[in-house]
Each structure stands twice: as C-alpha cells, then as structure tokens.
DOMARNU-905442 format. One line per field, with one value per residue (C-alpha): residue number from 1; residue in one letter; x negated, y, z negated. Coordinates in Angstrom, 3 decimals, padded with zeros to 6 digits. Each point is the difference from the previous one (the first is absolute). Layout:
DOMARNU-905442
k	NUM ...
r	a ...
c1	X ...
c2	Y ...
c3	Z ...
//
This chain:
DOMARNU-905442
k	1 2 3 4 5 6 7 8 9 10 11 12 13 14 15 16 17 18 19 20 21 22 23 24 25 26 27 28 29 30 31 32 33 34 35 36 37 38 39 40 41 42 43 44 45 46 47 48 49 50 51 52 53 54 55 56 57 58 59 60 61 62 63 64 65 66 67 68 69 70 71 72 73 74 75 76 77 78 79 80 81 82 83 84 85 86 87 88 89 90 91 92 93 94 95 96 97 98 99 100 101 102 103 104 105 106 107 108 109 110 111 112 113 114 115 116 117 118 119 120 121 122 123 124 125 126 127 128 129 130 131 132 133 134 135 136 137 138 139 140 141 142 143 144 145 146 147 148 149 150 151 152 153 154 155 156 157 158 159 160 161 162 163 164 165 166 167 168 169 170 171 172 173 174 175 176 177 178 179 180 181 182 183 184 185 186 187 188 189 190 191 192 193 194 195 196 197 198 199 200 201 202 203 204 205 206 207 208 209 210 211 212 213 214 215 216 217 218 219 220 221 222 223 224 225 226 227 228 229 230 231 232 233 234 235 236 237 238 239 240 241 242 243 244 245 246 247 248 249 250 251 252 253 254 255 256 257 258 259 260 261 262 263 264 265 266 267 268 269 270 271 272 273 274 275 276 277 278 279 280 281 282 283 284 285 286 287 288 289 290 291 292 293 294 295 296 297 298 299 300 301 302 303 304 305 306 307 308 309 310 311 312 313 314 315 316 317 318 319 320 321 322 323 324 325 326 327 328 329 330 331 332 333 334 335 336 337 338 339 340 341 342 343 344 345 346 347 348 349 350 351 352 353 354 355 356 357 358 359 360 361 362 363 364 365 366 367 368 369 370 371 372 373 374 375 376 377 378 379 380 381 382 383 384 385 386 387 388 389 390 391 392 393 394 395 396 397 398 399 400 401 402 403 404 405 406 407 408 409 410 411 412 413 414 415 416 417 418 419 420 421 422 423 424 425 426 427 428 429 430 431 432 433 434 435 436 437 438 439 440 441 442 443 444 445 446 447 448 449 450 451 452 453 454 455 456 457 458 459 460 461 462 463 464 465 466 467 468 469 470 471 472 473 474 475 476 477 478 479 480 481 482 483 484 485 486 487 488 489 490 491 492 493 494 495 496
r	m k l n k f v t v l l v g t a l t g c a s n s k t s s d i n a g q n s a d a r v i s s r n g d n d s e a v s l a k a h a l r r r e d k q n g i l q n g i v g s a e i s s p d n h h s k v y y l y g a e q l n l d d y y f d i p v v y n d a v k k w i s y f l n r g r g f f e r y s a r a g r y a p l l g k i l e d n g l p r d l i f l a m a e s g f q n n a k s w a k a v g p w q f m p y t g k v y g l k i d w y i d e r r d p i k a t g a a s r y l t k l y g d f g a w e l a s a a y n a g e g k m s r a i g k y k t e n f w n l t k g r y l k p e t k d y v p k i m a l a i i g k n l r a f g f e d i d f y e p l d f d e i e v p g m t d l m t l a t n l e v d f e e i q r l n p e v s r w f t p p g p k y k l r v p i g y k e h y e e c c q n m t l a a s a f q k y l i p k n g l s i s q i a k k f k v h s y a m e d i n k g i n i e q g l k k g d s v f l p f r e g q s i r d n m y a d l y d k p r r q p r w k k f y r s r t k l a n s r h k k v s e v f v g q k g a a v s r s k k k a g v p v s t v i k p k t s t r r
c1	-011.036 003.319 001.368 001.657 003.508 002.377 003.105 001.934 003.751 001.452 003.076 001.630 -001.037 000.618 -000.431 002.928 -000.819 -000.117 -002.839 -001.187 -002.671 -001.902 -000.102 -000.883 002.535 001.902 -002.416 -002.927 001.037 001.300 000.847 -002.616 -002.811 -001.019 -000.016 -003.408 000.465 001.036 -001.205 -000.273 003.068 -000.636 000.004 -000.061 -002.881 002.228 -000.953 003.483 002.601 002.337 002.721 000.004 000.148 002.921 001.950 -000.760 001.469 003.140 000.235 -000.430 003.009 002.086 -000.972 001.117 003.309 000.473 -000.728 002.570 002.562 -000.720 -001.427 -002.378 -002.760 -000.411 -003.610 -003.133 000.180 -003.031 000.101 001.132 003.707 000.878 003.642 -000.353 -002.793 000.220 -000.499 -002.383 -003.016 -002.514 -000.336 002.588 -000.247 002.928 -000.277 000.974 000.682 001.286 003.694 000.900 -001.220 002.934 -002.141 001.280 -003.084 -001.875 -001.958 -003.540 -002.623 -002.787 -000.060 001.809 000.536 001.797 -002.339 -001.134 -002.678 002.517 002.627 -002.491 -000.429 003.732 000.556 -002.706 001.527 003.471 -001.163 -003.296 -000.985 003.441 -001.109 -002.916 002.288 002.428 -002.824 -001.505 003.396 000.739 -003.283 000.787 002.861 -002.573 -002.646 001.296 002.024 -003.055 -002.390 002.329 000.272 -003.789 -000.466 002.600 -001.577 -003.258 001.645 000.191 002.903 001.830 000.243 -003.733 001.077 000.341 -003.759 -000.476 002.605 -002.027 -003.251 000.978 003.740 -000.125 -002.227 -002.309 -002.358 -000.194 -003.576 -001.258 -002.953 -001.831 000.523 002.637 002.178 003.355 003.266 -001.874 -002.878 -002.872 -003.552 -002.289 -001.895 003.105 001.832 -002.823 -000.241 003.680 -000.220 000.689 -002.083 -001.347 -002.244 -000.199 002.869 002.531 000.863 002.333 000.636 002.550 001.822 002.982 000.171 -003.688 -000.569 002.904 -001.518 -003.302 001.770 001.774 -003.313 -001.501 003.007 000.043 -003.617 000.668 002.996 -002.120 -002.660 002.246 003.175 002.387 001.345 -000.510 -003.733 -000.282 001.639 -002.248 -003.037 001.173 -000.339 -003.051 -001.884 -000.441 -003.169 001.545 002.995 -002.165 -002.172 003.089 001.360 -003.355 -000.340 003.444 000.395 003.511 001.608 003.141 -000.032 001.938 -002.514 -002.866 001.549 -000.344 -003.774 -002.041 -001.913 002.539 000.493 003.355 000.616 -000.106 002.091 002.669 -000.254 001.963 002.883 000.194 000.497 002.665 001.827 -000.016 001.363 002.808 001.089 -000.686 002.332 002.702 000.227 003.663 -000.381 -002.658 001.781 -001.956 002.968 -000.829 -003.516 -000.375 -002.043 -002.288 000.887 -001.701 -003.280 000.743 -002.226 -001.109 -003.597 -002.078 -003.578 -002.209 -003.670 -002.622 -000.836 003.487 000.772 003.093 000.861 000.096 001.953 002.554 000.413 000.645 002.378 001.795 -000.464 -001.365 -003.614 001.012 002.412 -002.837 -002.047 002.876 000.410 -003.776 -001.338 -003.106 -001.306 -002.104 -000.828 001.617 -001.059 000.118 -003.145 -002.403 000.782 001.885 003.504 001.772 003.513 001.848 003.444 002.437 003.611 002.754 000.771 -003.318 -001.711 001.956 -000.677 -003.742 000.061 001.768 -001.932 -003.351 -001.267 -002.066 -001.050 -003.539 000.408 -003.587 -001.151 -002.222 000.829 -002.930 -001.605 -003.498 -002.909 -002.915 -003.385 -001.489 -003.626 -002.341 -000.283 003.492 001.470 003.574 -000.332 -001.016 002.947 002.297 -001.282 000.544 003.676 000.539 000.761 -001.191 -002.852 001.876 002.882 -002.444 -001.626 003.382 000.719 -003.565 -000.775 -003.545 -001.637 -002.200 001.403 -003.526 -001.426 -001.003 002.028 -001.037 001.267 002.944 001.127 003.539 001.608 003.596 001.519 002.989 002.226 002.622 -000.365 001.844 000.127 -001.675 -002.444 001.810 003.285 001.916 -000.854 -003.613 000.699 -001.690 -003.304 -000.079 001.166 -001.937 -001.118 001.736 -001.946 -001.371 000.865 -002.767 -000.553 -000.572 -002.632 -001.649 000.135 -001.730 -002.680 -000.749 -000.054 -002.393 -002.245 000.026 -000.888 -002.890 -001.368 000.555 002.642 003.357 003.149 002.829 003.253 001.704 -001.537 -000.277 002.451 002.121 -000.233 -001.319 003.120 -000.065 -000.355 003.582 001.441 -002.336 000.979 003.707 000.002 -002.641 000.364 -003.795 -001.507 -001.312 -003.522 -000.069 001.467 -002.249 -003.119 -001.488 -000.846 -003.245 -002.066 -003.784 -000.107 -001.812
c2	009.160 000.989 -002.295 000.929 -000.944 -001.711 -001.219 -002.758 000.505 -003.092 -001.431 -000.877 002.941 003.141 003.322 002.376 003.666 002.014 002.024 002.013 002.601 -002.234 -003.078 -000.749 001.555 -001.877 001.344 -001.724 -003.375 000.467 -002.852 -002.222 002.571 002.475 003.647 001.588 002.209 -002.755 000.796 -001.851 000.425 002.689 -001.192 001.584 -000.523 -002.114 001.889 001.345 -002.745 001.787 000.508 -003.711 -000.902 002.392 -001.465 -003.518 000.951 001.260 -003.270 -001.973 001.823 -000.734 -003.673 -000.315 001.625 -002.263 -003.050 001.075 000.511 -003.394 001.459 -002.436 001.183 -001.558 001.012 000.600 003.594 001.961 -001.209 002.363 000.835 000.822 001.028 002.078 -001.336 002.905 002.585 -001.856 002.016 -002.535 -002.542 -002.777 -003.564 -002.277 -003.766 -001.451 -003.679 -000.707 000.728 -003.595 000.642 002.378 002.394 003.045 002.041 -000.234 003.249 000.376 002.745 -002.451 -002.271 -003.262 -002.822 -003.328 -002.552 -003.507 001.224 002.136 -002.750 -002.359 002.368 000.670 -003.757 -000.296 002.666 -001.493 -003.488 -001.054 003.569 001.104 000.197 002.229 002.400 000.180 000.861 002.544 001.649 000.054 001.856 002.285 001.380 001.490 001.254 000.292 003.255 001.858 -001.548 000.812 003.618 000.413 -001.502 002.375 002.996 -000.905 -000.068 -003.781 -002.392 -001.160 -003.533 -000.377 -001.049 -003.440 000.022 000.300 -002.734 -002.273 000.895 -000.535 -000.490 003.342 -001.464 002.593 -002.638 -002.054 -001.015 -001.917 -002.368 002.817 002.290 002.169 001.401 001.661 000.442 001.134 -002.476 002.451 -001.292 001.885 001.927 001.018 001.011 002.338 001.466 000.964 001.589 -002.761 -000.172 -003.453 -000.577 -002.043 001.923 000.464 -001.352 002.366 -002.587 -001.389 003.307 -000.183 003.795 000.783 -003.110 000.946 003.438 -001.647 -002.507 002.903 001.658 -003.266 -000.918 003.512 -000.476 -003.437 001.258 002.868 -002.482 -002.560 001.892 -002.887 -001.299 -003.628 000.617 002.268 -002.645 -002.737 002.227 000.493 -003.769 -000.776 003.300 002.723 -001.511 -003.404 001.442 002.318 -002.947 -002.100 002.768 000.303 -003.748 -000.627 003.390 000.535 002.101 -002.122 -001.791 -003.008 -000.480 000.211 -002.861 -002.317 -000.002 -001.723 003.027 001.168 -002.226 -001.782 002.157 003.169 -001.537 -000.874 003.295 002.265 -002.459 -000.618 003.732 000.131 -003.019 001.562 003.246 -001.773 -002.004 002.795 002.418 -002.636 -001.896 -000.862 -001.373 -002.453 -001.063 002.033 001.757 -001.164 001.406 001.403 003.115 001.351 003.395 002.769 001.297 002.792 001.504 003.053 001.231 001.085 001.206 -001.920 000.519 -002.118 -003.320 -000.258 -003.427 -001.042 -002.879 002.341 002.556 -002.629 -001.076 003.567 000.667 -003.286 -001.120 -003.337 000.263 -002.009 002.804 002.549 -002.317 -000.396 003.762 000.593 -002.962 001.942 000.002 -003.147 -000.016 000.603 003.638 002.902 001.092 002.508 003.639 002.957 -001.189 -002.863 000.158 -003.047 -001.297 -000.994 -001.238 002.548 001.887 -000.746 003.262 001.785 -002.881 000.306 003.735 -000.587 -002.983 -000.305 003.133 001.082 -003.495 -001.313 -002.814 -000.224 -003.538 -001.258 -003.698 -001.154 -003.381 000.037 -001.985 -000.979 000.246 -003.535 000.924 002.976 001.974 -000.607 003.166 001.155 -000.318 -003.649 -000.616 001.655 -002.395 -002.972 000.938 001.172 003.545 003.126 001.744 003.323 -001.644 -001.180 003.428 001.717 -001.916 -000.126 003.702 001.043 -003.287 -000.157 -002.868 -001.052 000.194 -003.306 -000.690 -001.838 -003.390 000.448 003.323 000.167 001.691 000.405 -001.984 001.479 -002.946 000.449 -001.629 -003.314 -000.160 -002.754 001.189 -002.480 001.850 000.622 003.693 -000.852 -002.550 002.235 -000.338 -003.745 -000.350 -002.698 000.782 -002.009 -003.136 -000.059 -002.997 -002.563 000.437 003.726 -000.599 -002.545 002.412 002.698 -002.361 -001.167 003.591 000.981 -002.953 000.875 003.615 -001.042 -002.025 002.903 -001.945 001.267 -001.751 -000.150 001.583 -003.288 -003.148 -002.990 -002.660 -002.506 000.999 003.419 000.898 002.446 -001.445 000.701 -001.567 -002.993 -000.684 000.192 -001.979 -002.646 -000.286 000.173 001.308 003.544 -001.016 -002.463 002.403 002.967 000.000 003.419 000.738 001.951 001.885 -000.079 003.755 001.934
c3	029.271 001.514 002.643 003.260 -000.963 002.436 -001.809 001.738 -000.194 -001.639 001.690 -003.288 -002.154 002.046 -001.803 -000.019 000.213 -003.169 -001.437 -002.954 -000.505 -002.391 002.256 003.615 002.316 002.641 002.628 -001.711 001.365 003.513 002.385 -001.584 -000.211 -002.704 000.921 000.317 -003.054 -002.427 -003.501 -003.281 -002.200 -002.583 -003.597 -003.413 -002.347 -002.261 -003.187 -000.674 -000.081 -002.383 002.615 000.881 -003.686 -000.576 002.905 -001.205 -003.382 001.722 001.918 -003.225 -001.436 003.133 -000.077 -003.620 000.865 003.051 -002.134 -002.581 002.777 001.572 003.240 001.719 002.331 003.442 000.592 -002.026 -001.197 001.104 003.596 002.763 -000.078 003.616 000.217 003.171 002.249 002.463 -002.744 -002.300 -001.128 001.343 002.784 -000.104 001.352 000.863 -000.464 003.385 000.570 -003.517 000.532 -000.908 -003.557 -000.606 -002.006 -001.829 000.934 003.315 -000.414 -001.354 -000.056 000.885 003.061 -000.776 002.504 -000.052 001.570 -000.915 -002.417 -001.907 000.083 -001.644 -002.955 -000.275 -000.168 -002.667 -002.249 000.418 -000.913 -001.576 -000.899 -001.174 -003.629 000.971 001.861 -002.919 -002.407 002.410 000.435 -003.722 -000.610 002.941 -002.055 -002.363 002.405 003.583 -000.457 -001.294 002.532 002.887 -001.121 -000.262 003.477 001.442 -001.753 001.743 003.416 000.264 000.688 -003.114 001.373 -000.649 -003.495 001.580 000.608 -003.768 -000.433 002.300 -001.765 -003.611 -000.445 -001.906 -002.732 -001.540 -001.374 003.188 000.819 003.016 000.269 001.819 -003.054 001.664 -002.793 -000.578 001.893 003.132 -000.470 000.308 000.103 -002.433 002.684 001.966 -003.166 -001.022 003.511 -000.194 -003.413 -002.525 -003.155 -000.836 -003.003 -003.196 -001.612 002.785 003.427 001.814 002.695 -002.481 -000.398 002.411 000.337 000.518 002.126 002.289 000.487 000.969 002.268 001.716 000.783 001.254 002.151 001.449 001.025 001.516 001.988 001.263 001.116 001.693 000.935 -000.728 -003.306 001.029 000.492 -003.050 -002.197 001.400 -000.631 -003.597 -000.371 002.132 -000.101 002.583 001.395 000.567 001.840 002.121 001.031 000.796 002.222 001.753 000.403 001.513 001.768 -001.341 -002.714 -000.185 -003.350 001.292 002.832 -002.505 -001.989 003.013 -000.379 -002.703 -001.263 -002.590 -003.020 -000.429 -003.099 002.123 002.779 -002.593 -001.866 002.359 000.652 -003.749 -000.629 002.715 -001.455 -003.463 001.461 001.888 -003.035 -002.480 001.773 000.514 -003.294 000.344 003.545 -001.230 -003.181 -002.563 -001.609 -003.522 -000.478 -003.504 000.768 -002.696 -001.412 002.031 -001.374 -002.476 -002.657 -001.950 -000.073 -002.993 -000.309 -002.401 -000.878 001.731 -001.696 -001.553 -001.464 001.967 -002.321 -003.008 002.028 001.029 -003.627 -001.143 002.893 -000.773 003.596 001.168 001.135 003.074 000.968 -000.187 002.210 002.497 000.356 000.192 001.995 001.009 -003.601 -000.179 -003.724 -003.382 -000.120 002.454 001.882 -001.583 000.749 -001.433 000.908 001.717 001.439 -001.282 000.985 -002.734 000.117 000.526 -003.218 -001.690 000.902 -002.741 -002.370 000.676 -000.660 -003.314 -001.335 001.627 001.717 -003.002 -001.056 000.443 002.502 001.241 000.762 -002.812 -000.436 002.123 -000.488 -001.466 001.396 -002.240 001.755 -000.087 000.774 000.193 003.224 001.366 001.587 000.473 003.775 -000.437 -002.310 002.557 002.640 -002.308 -000.533 003.629 -001.160 001.793 -001.824 -000.034 -001.903 -002.668 -000.093 -000.495 -003.214 -001.357 -000.145 -000.828 001.000 003.077 002.053 001.049 -003.518 -001.582 -003.154 -003.132 -001.052 -002.357 001.481 001.309 003.010 001.109 002.845 001.898 -000.966 -002.711 -003.387 -000.088 003.787 001.999 002.640 002.251 -000.479 003.206 -000.387 000.852 002.723 002.580 -001.865 000.485 003.585 001.745 003.540 002.677 000.826 003.510 002.177 000.095 003.734 -000.454 -002.671 002.256 002.937 -002.038 -001.268 003.552 001.243 -002.770 000.874 003.709 -000.761 -002.225 002.930 002.416 001.894 001.297 -001.168 002.538 -001.151 000.894 -001.402 002.310 -001.056 001.875 003.690 -001.064 -001.984 -002.871 -003.486 -001.059 003.161 -000.182 -003.584 000.754 003.238 -000.689 -003.778 -000.295 -003.265 000.332 -001.051 002.922 002.542 -000.652 002.062 000.699 003.564 -000.108 002.505 000.320 000.547 -002.717
//
C-alpha cells in the first residue's frame, strides 16, 4: 500500500536542485513535502545489460592504464562523480557539518548526514573495522564500476553501491544466517519476485550483474513506496511491512525519529548510518588514510554459448583455465555442470572466446562423470534417494532418463547421483544442501510450547508473559538474571 509521503528536510543533508527525466525531479520533494503527482522511478526490465558491460570493459582498460602510469584513485570508482552540482543529471546532496574532516568530496546523490550514529560507524571503519573496509574496497575495484552503471541505467543513484557494500562487502558468495545470498543479499522469495532464477543448478542472486538489475527494480519500488532513500534503505533491510508499521506506530516518516523508538531492530537502526559512513569514507579515501588499497582488477570477460549440461571442469581443462576462474566469473552456477537446456551463456577470461572456438566448440563436453548409487533394497524409488541425498527430484530425473522417479527399483540396480566422480558430497560446492536451520532461542521454544498448551485447553495466552513486576520475558531475564523457564508464566483468560 502506498503511503502518504512527507519527507522531513534534514538539517545536515540538504538536497541541491538538479533533476533528470529518469529520476524524481526537484519538484517531487518540495519544502519537506512530496508533490501530489510523485511517481515511482521508471526502471528497465534488466534483461539487456550489454551497454553496462561494454562500459565496464572500457573502465577496466582505463584502470589498467592508470595503474601503469602510477595514478591513484581517491574514491571508489562506480560511485557518483559530481563535478558540477548545479548541472548534475540527478538530485545532489551536500554533507553539511563535516567541514572539519577536510574531505575532497562533499557531494553525494543519496542523502548523507554527519551525526552521532554516522560518526560511530566512521570510527569503527577507521579503527576496529579497518581491515573490513580495506577488503570491501579492494573488491569494489572489481564490481563497483559495473554495479554503479547498472543502477544509473535504471534511474537510481550511483551511490547506492554503498548499500551493496554494507550488505555483503561485494562478495558474490556471501550468505547470511537468514539465507540471504549474494552481493545484494536477496532472500529466496524476494529474489524470485524480482526476476532471479533460483534452483538446484543456479542461483542468480550470486550473479553481480543480474542481481544488480533485480536490486534496481526492488529499490525503485521501495523508493516509490516511501519517498525517501533513508526509509527505502531501511525497508530493504527490515522489509516493507516492518517499516510501514513503524511509520504508523510512531506517526513520523523521519528515519532518525523512528530510530528513537524500540520497534525497529538495532540492525535496522544501524543500517542507514552504516551506508552513509561507507559512502563518506568510500568517496574520500585519501582524507581517511586509505591511499594504499590494492584494488582488484575490474570485472572483464568474454562470453561463449555452451550446450546445457556442459561439464565445466572438463571445459576448463581443455581451455587451460583454472576451474576456480570459471567459477569466479560465473558465480551463479552452483554445480560442476551448466543447467539443462539448449544453450547457456558462459563467461570466460578475456581472449578465451577465440580459444574456445578453435579447440572446444565441436567437442563433446556433456557431463557424464556422475557418481553411481547401488540400490540397497527392493522398492526404493529415485524420489526417495533424492530425499536421502538432499537433492531435488527434478535434478535426479534429468540425469536418470527413462526411469519413473516414483517407480520402485530392485536391489542391485544403480542410478546416477548429480555429484561428480571422485568428489565428496560434502564438498563446498554442495554446502547449500547441508545448511542447518538456525537454532531457535530456548525461550522462544518454551513460549511456543506454552502457547500450544494454552490453545489445546482453549485458553488465551497474553502476548506479554508475567514475570518480575509484570515485565516482558526478555527484560526480566536481563534485569533480574532469572532463568527463562522460571520467568515465563502464561497469563490466561477464562473466556472460551
């Protein structure tokens, strides 16, 4: 549901005028209030990223030349380069109140402030978290130019690359305890909603190009819902529903006022200032003493078309390329072979497209080195075997053609498993199959058991358990040091 948007003008992050046809115009946010005809930023469908890839290649060439000439960069490439704030193609924000930092760049295309919350994160990344920032920035050299270009092509601020930096540190294989994956940390459901394919063979949340296209569409939607990048970014972390309820609960659409309440989790309260701190440091590396970051080479590759179910290990051997390099360029491919289908577009190192056409295009590279499984007893079906090895039934069906997956097999028969010969089923490639669900806190299990018991007796369990002086369980445990099992005492009603 769209909200009535009232954007509070921040004293230390005032927007300078500047507009573009593919972003909200300067009239959209006027003296603290959105205009009546504010619309969601238009975005492309993200299917054609060839222009962004071409420009990224050109940037890769420039970076190599700069490195050879000893030219050092002062900011993370890919962020907004605002040389003329009055004539910039999108809205520009000036960082007020930070003059004592003697920065080289005070201009951003997202709201950035310099308050206590942001100062805390700047201090963290300059001290205890300095190593993290250096690693994030080094990886930014590879991915940020391309990500920034895709964001801009979708009508979004380039400085949103710092949201991805906060989410994953530009790690394609990053995975959270909640099973959010990739550089933009998409949850499975959200990723699929915004066009990413996720199955046993591939997980496009790990593809920096496709995931950035999906993130652009999602962020466009969030900005259309909330009308302010602070709220949109917080909603990216907490969810639209959570932010809408927070706004309704506290009757304000100012993010900093929302953080004064207890409804939002500390993670969400820290999320926006963390992004702002990364942006301030990331665009002013020299001012904060990060002149010596060894940036990775920008992402650069050729593309070839291979048949479905191509054995990537055999292909890498014939191309004389490390299999790990094929994996790095194609992080969305989860297994050792490409997904079933007529063709699959695969990325290879620069110069290897011609090599592939010469050596391997007419070779038979179909995956065949599957492990065999001997049926231990009569009546066992392929679907049961799939469940035993935590493999999707369709993956077993794809490599065991002609066998009904529900048909009972005879003892001594053999079927193929989608693991490679000589490979352990506990190989890191299959780590996702053996993820253990996050253990629930003991008090939550106890809460659910008591709730279930109360429901079975047709009683009503209060949302707040009675503990010391009526305090909630979490507060009672912290303040009184009383074990949860002692504190919890459901307050029930006799109503039926």
